[in-house]
C-alpha positions, 0 to 999 in steps of 0.5 A: 712443243716448246716450253714457255721458258725458252720462248720468253728467252727468245722474246727478250732477245728480240726486243733489242735489235743489234747493229746500226738501228738508225740505217736498219730497214724494219718491216712494221705491221701496223693497223693499215698493213705493213710499213717498210723503212728505216725507224725515221721513215716509219715514224714519218709514215705513222705520223702522216697516217695519224694526221690523216685519221685525225682529219677523217675524224677517227680518234681511235686510228689516230691514237693507234698510229700515234703509238706506232710512231712513238715506238719507232721514235723511241727506237730512234732516239735510243740508237742516237743515244748509243751512237753519241755514247760510242762517239764520245767514248771514241773521242775520249780514247783518241784524246787519251792516245794523243796525250800518251803520244805527246808525253812520249815525245816530250820524254824522248826530247828531254832525254835527247837534250840531257844526253847532248848536254851530258856528252861535252861535260863528260869529256876531259878538258885536257884531252882534245878531240883528234877531229878538232886538232889541226890537220896537217896538209897532205903536200906538207906530209909528202914534202917532209924530210924522211932522210931518204935520198931522192931518185930521178924517178921521184924528181920527175914525179915532183917536177912539172907534169909532162906535156901530152904527146901529140896525136899522130895525124891520120894518113890520107889517101893520095888524091887522083890527079886531076885531068890537065886543062889545056892552055889557050895556045895549045891545040884542041885534043881532038886535032892531030899535032901535025895540023896544029902547026 
């Protein structure tokens, strides 16, 4: 046999349902039998039964149904309060995270601005950046006097470019000679030459 201590401990744990109570399905053993549904559905069912009992003139059954409805109304209200508290806590955490992100972004922008402002100030005004100096043209560098004698190959390279050589035309096959067409004075080919005279 179980001790009364363990029984009371188990009973206390059963009083507070865990999880999402608003959408949870309950089995309620009421005076009219079992009622099954979410707390809102059970509350509505017991209220309907209380109205029916009141119309029938049964004050005891009316009070009993109203007490059952009140129990599920309290369950529903408590669950909704918990949900609202969780929602507010989550919104507060989201606002804190967003504020933290905004601060980090602001710090990053300020740091970048300081670095971009500090870079030109740190440079010596007498030292010029080689990238900003005027760059010589490539052709000028190639034509500069190097003190070397120009060779015929170099002079040919600097002279006008050579014209491309014409491509050789492909060889054609000779055509077959056409059959000679007889002149109007000539005798027909079928007739012997003696008869033509």
